[in-house]
Each structure stands twice: as structure tokens, then as C-alpha cells.
N, C-alpha and C positions, 0 to 999 in steps of 0.2 A: 715828601721827605727829604731831606741835605743829601747830595750825593758826595758827601766826603769821603774819602775812602777809610774802611776799618780796621784793624788789626789784622785778620783773616780774612783770606779768599776762600771758600768755599765750590770748587769745582765739579762738576759731575757729568760724563760724559752720556749719551741715551741712544740708544738705536733701538729701534723696533721694541718700545719698553711701555704702550701704551695702556695697559694693565698693570706691569709689574711695577710701574714707578711712581704710582699712588700711594701706597706706605711708606715708600720711602719722601716723598716732598709730604707727605703727612707729622713725620717725624723730623724734618726741616722745620716745619712750620712752629711745630709742638714745642723748639727750643727756649731755654729758658733764657739767653743772653740773645740779643740782637744785634752785638757787638760784631759782624761779619757780612761779607758780603757772596752773595750765592750768585755765582755762571753756569747754567746750563747751557750744554752744549749739544744739540740735536745732529748724532753722526749719519745725516743722510736718510733718517726713517721714511719708510714707504706704509706705515699701517697707523697712519692720523698721530703719534707720539706727538710730533711737531706743536698741532693743534690744542695736545692736552696739555704741554709743557707752556703754549700762551696762558692758556685759561689761568694754570697754577701760575704764572711772573705776577698775573693781574691780583690772584688771590696774598702773591707774599707780599705785594707792594701795600695794600689793604693792611698788611699785619706788622707794616713799616719794617719791611726786611727789603734791603737794596737786592733787587734782583737783574741779570741781566741776561738775555736768549741771544745764542748765535747758532749758527748752520756751518759745520764743516763736511764737507763734501769727499775730504778722503777719508777711504772706509780704513778703519779700525781704531780701537780705544785712545791708542798712544795720540794719533797724529790730534782726535778730538781731545785731549788732554791738554795737548802743545796750542792748541790754539785759544784753549782759555787759558792758558797760561802766560801769553801774550800780551790778553786783555787786562792780566791781573794788576791791581793799585796799589796793591796789599803787601806790608813787612814778610806773611808769612803765608802759605800755603798749603790746604788741606783738602786732598782728595777723598770721593766717594763714589763707589757702584749705587746704579739705577735701581736696584733691586734690596740690597739691605737697610738695615735700621739703626737709625743716631737714637741714643735717649735725648732724654730730654733736656740732662745738663749736661750732654756731653761737649760742648763750646764751652760754656761759663769753665769746664773743668779745664779745657785743654790753655783758655784767656790766661786762668787762674797760674798753670806753671808756668806759661811765660810770662807773665809778673813777677813772680817768686824766682825764675832763674831768665834773668834778661840776655845772659851768654851763652844759653843754649840756640845749636842753630837745629837741633833735631830732637824732637817730643815724641816718645812712643808710648804705646800703649798694649796691653793684651784685648783681644776679642773673641768672641765668641761666635764657635760655628755651629751651624744649627740645620742637622742634616734628616728631615725626616721625624722632627721633633727631639733628635739625639741630640744633645748638647755638650759640647767638648771645648776647653781653653785653647785656643791661638796664640804665641804668647811672640813677644815684639824682640829685636834682634838685641837686646840693650845694653848690651855692651860692644858695641860695633862690629860682631861675630859673623863674619863673612860665610864661615862653615855653615851658622844655624841658619842664615840667610838662604843657600842655595839648600840647604837640606829640608828646611822646613818652613820657609816661606818667610822668613822675620820680618822682611818688609814689606809684606802686602800690601796693598793699596791702603785700606782700612786701618792702619796700626800707626798712622804718624799724621804728625804735622810739620814742617820744614819754612825754614829760612826760604826766600823768595831767592836769596846771596846763593845757599848753597846747591838750589835748584838749578841755576845758571852755573855757577862749578862744575856741576857733574855734567852737564850739556841736555839737561830736560830729558825728555822723553825720547826713544828711537823709534820712530814708526816703521822702521822695518821688521821691528819684533812685534810679532802678534800674537804670540802666546808669552806668560810671564815675562809680559813686558816691566810689570811692575819690580819683581825679583832682578831685572837686568838692572833697572833705573839703581835697583837698592845696593845692587853691588855699586857702580858708580857711584853712588852717595857717601857709603862707606868707603872707598876707595881716598875721599875729602880728608878724613880725621875728622869729623864734626864734632862739636860739644852734643851729647847727646845727655838728656833728661827723661827718665821713665817713670810715667805717673803711674804703675802701677794695672789691676786687672778692669777694663769698662765693661760698661753695657753693650758695648756695641754689638751687632749680632748681624752675624754674615748667613745668607740664607743661600744654602745649596739646594739645586732643586732641577730636575731635564734639561731647561734651556741655561742654563751657567753653565760655563767651561770649566768651573772644579770640581774635579777627582773624577770628569769623564775619561775613563783611561781605557775606554775600548774605541775611541781614535787614534789616529794614528799618532805612537808617540814620540815620530822623528820632528812634530810640530815645534819641538822645544829645542830644536836644533839651533836656530837662528839668534837667542838667547843664550844658551849655553856657549857659542862661537865668540859670542861678546863676552862673557864674564872669563873665557881661557884670556880674551888679549887684557884684560885689568890684572887679572889675579897672575898673570904670567906664568901657569902651568895649565894644566890638562888633569891630574890627576883626581883633585876631588870633581870635577865636572864629568869624568869617565865614571865614578862611581857613580853619580847621579844617575848618568843615564842605565846602569846597571839596573838602579833603584826603580825606576819609572817602566825598565823593560819587563821587570818581573811583575808591579802591578799590573802592566797591562798584560803579562802572559797569564797570571791569575785572574783577568777576567774574560781570559778566551780570545783573546785578541794574537793572532798568531804572528803579525809583524812585531810584538815584542819579542818573538823568539827569534824571527830573521835577523833584528838587530843585534841582537846581543850575541848572535853567530860572528856576526861582523865585526863587534867591539871586541870580541873574544881574539878575534885574527888579527887584528891591528895591534895589542897590545903583547905582554911578556911577563915572564917573572913573576913577583910579588904582585903588581898592579897586576897582572890578568887573573892571579889567582886570588886576588880582594874584587874584583871585579864581578868573577863568579860565586862569592860567599852571597856578597851584596845582592845577588841577582836571585839565586835558589834561594837566600831567606826570605825575602821578599814574595818570592812567588808562591812559599809554602804557606805565608801569611804569620811569618813570626818576625815580631817588630823589635827597631830597635838597631836595623843594619848599620846604620848611620853612626849610632855612638861604639858601636861596637867598633868597628874600622877605622876610625879616625887617628886614632895613637898608629895604626900601622901605617897611614895615608903619609904620617909624618918621616916614617922612615923612606917612602919612595921619594918624597921631596930632598931629603937628606943624599941621595946620591945623584 
């Protein structure tokens, strides 16, 4: 087949997913459009994943899907995604995770949006989160809302396609950020004030399982610090990020992790006044399982920022 660059590069980092990656690859093989190139980046797997990907590359080529497989020995999804981005030859780039499912019409839908809105630098959609069969819709930051991205993951990996130029202006993925690397990149992308087009609810399915990092609040919540510190430098304030810390510490404590309570004590010690009270409310409301802390506290955060 021709190696002429397509409109979209689809980049997927893979690490030790020899079994889990197969349904993802099957969903890509089933795309109704072939106007994309697939870049698979093996992140130094040790379980035979590379051989699985190699076999699937041959299969994809037989299905007229131009596919490239490379290795990235630097650990971390951000480094692997950057490795794929470096060899990208397309005008638009879409990233996907190695354990999620893409509906057959997804690439065609994105291409249609690009065709109808060529001025758009960022095209986004809502996705479905599947947690043990329970499905909930997770929304895209459709208005370029930094708050929604920070509090609700509006720029999570599976929710957007961006122009390669926008990714370059934003600086690409940050390999120093190993958790919430997509939210951190999303913050920098939104800071570029891109032209955004929202396509609506998609059938992209994000699978939450024990081997994923989504929602694993029993882990040390301090792992989000690298992302939050980077976002503070972009947002030029730490009111929002401290509220986010309090929410995450509350989730951790609710799951029985004492580390969340310890970190919350430190957070309260370094804050005062209204901001301290907002952090306390966010923590306790979340710890008790009462939803809506971010929505409730956002107006009061504006008061902190005005002083």
C-alpha cells in the first residue's frame, strides 16, 4: 500500500499489555475509515507485548491500515507518546490507550469534523467509562474550561484529536509527569487558546480495571504532585490545585488510605483564611461520599483569586 501520510496519526503507547491490548487493536482494525496511520509504541515491555504488536502490524497492513511499530526504552506513557509524536507525519494527532475500545465509526467521525471545521485546532467528544459494567459519561472540556479539565479530567487522553501544530506549541508530553500526564498536557494545550469544536457524545469506551491507574485511590495520592505543580505554573495560581488536592485526599481517605489524611493535614497547615476553609470543606464532603464539591466551591475560589 502507499505510504503517503494520512490525515490523522493514531498513537498508542503499550507496556506489558500482551493480552489486554488485543481488544483495542481489534477495535482499530474495525474502523470504517482507513485514512489514518497507526503508530504503536512499545514502552520496553517484558511480557511478550512487542511480539503481539509485531504480529498485529502485519495483520493491519493486510487490512490496508498503514502501521508503524517502534520501541521507547524511556519509562512512562508520556515518553512513549512523545516518541510516537516525533515520527508523526500527519496534520492531526489522536492518542489512545492500550486497554480501551474505539467504536467502528470513530475515526470517520473525527475526519468528518475536521472536514467541516478545518479551522479547529482541537476536536473533542465525550466518552463512556466502564467500571465493572457500570457505564457513566465523562465529558470533554468543550469550552476550553481549565477548571473542568483539572477537576473532571476534561482533557483525558481518549477525548480529543489535536492539530500537530497545537501539540508543538504546547510543548508535547511532559515525561517528568508520570500520573495525570494527559490532564497536565491538556492544561498547556488549553492555555494556547485553541479553536475548539465539540462533536458530542461518542461510543469510545474507557475500561477501568485493576491493572489500570484510573480511580486507584488506595495508591499514594502524592503521585499527582508533579502534574499539579506544572499546572500551577501555567495557571499562575494554586487555589484551584489545592482544592483538587483536598478532593483527592478525601477520596483516598474514603478508600481507607491513611496517606490521604496525612497529606490533608499538611495542606491545611500551609493555607489560611477562606482558602483553608474551602480545602477543609472539599476534603470532608468528598470523604463522606457527598458529590459536587468542585461545583459547590468554584464560586468561592473566585473570591480567593480576587484578593
